[in-house]
N, C-alpha and C positions, 0 to 999 in steps of 0.2 A: 752623740747626741741629734745631730743633722742627719745619720741613716736612719736614726728610727723616728724622725720626722716626717724625713723625705717619704718612706715608706707609709707614711701612714697618711702622708697627701695620695701618694700616687693610689692607695687603695681608695681612698674619701674619694678620685679621681673616677677610677672603675665601677665604684656601686653607682654614682649620679649617672654614668654614662648606661649601666645597664636598666639602671629605673628610666631613663629616657628613653632609652628602646622599647620598656614594655608599658610606660604610656603611651608610646606612637603606634605599638601593636591592639592595644586596649582599643584606642582613640578612630581606629579602622576595623573593629569587632563587631559583629551585629551585637547588639544590645540583649537582646532576646535570647543567643546563645550563652551569653557571658553569665545572664540571671539565671538560664536554667543549670546551666555548671554550680551555680553559687547552692538550687534547688538539692541538685544531688548531693552536695557536702550535706545538709541538711538533713537530707532523708536517710543519709549514711549518719549521720551524727544521733537521732531520735532510735537508728537502729540497733545500735552500738549499745544505748540505755539502754532497750527493751530488751537486751539479750546477756544482759547482767544478772548475774544470780544474787543477791534475789534485783529483777528486775530494778530501774532505777528511772521510776513512773513519773516523778515530779518531772527531773530532768528531760526525760523523752516528751513530756508534754510541752516542753517550752521550745524545742526543735520543733515538733509536729503542728504546733500553733504559729512560729515563726514561716513555716512550711505553705501552714493554709492561709496564711496575709498576702500572701506573694500570690498563690493560685486562685485567691478567691481578687486579687485587686487587677491583676494581668490577663487573669482568663487565655483566652487565644492571642492575645500579644505576647506569649511565649513561643510563636510561632511551632513549629515538629515537635517543640518537646510538651507543648500544653497539654495533650491529651497521656503520653505516659507519666508525667510527674503525677498530676489529676491523679490517676491510678493510686499511683507511690501512695500517694498524701490518704488515699481510702485505706489502703492497706496496713500504713502506721496506727490509721486511726482504729481502723476494726481489733488489730492485733493489741494495741491501750487497751480497749476496752476489754479483751478477753481475758488481759491478763489482773485486770482491775478485777473483774467479776470473779476471777479464780483468788483473791484475794493474796497475791505475791508482793 
């Protein structure tokens, strides 16, 4: 029983150290870069839903609206990513409208 408990404690300690390292890395990162990475994740999520057969328009709209909220709120504060993220959002919106109009 002691071996299992020690192993569990060791795993918890390793996980805590890893989380501390990730937090330190995040604290030294440019927030615009971190947020832009999340924007790309939302873009991919929306694209996945739009590419389903049939497209999952309701789910895609949630991801598109979330991305739009970030773009609208932050604009140029996204730094170098502002323009490509805004262009990606425009592409997603256009694809959503086209798929919705096609009745898919």
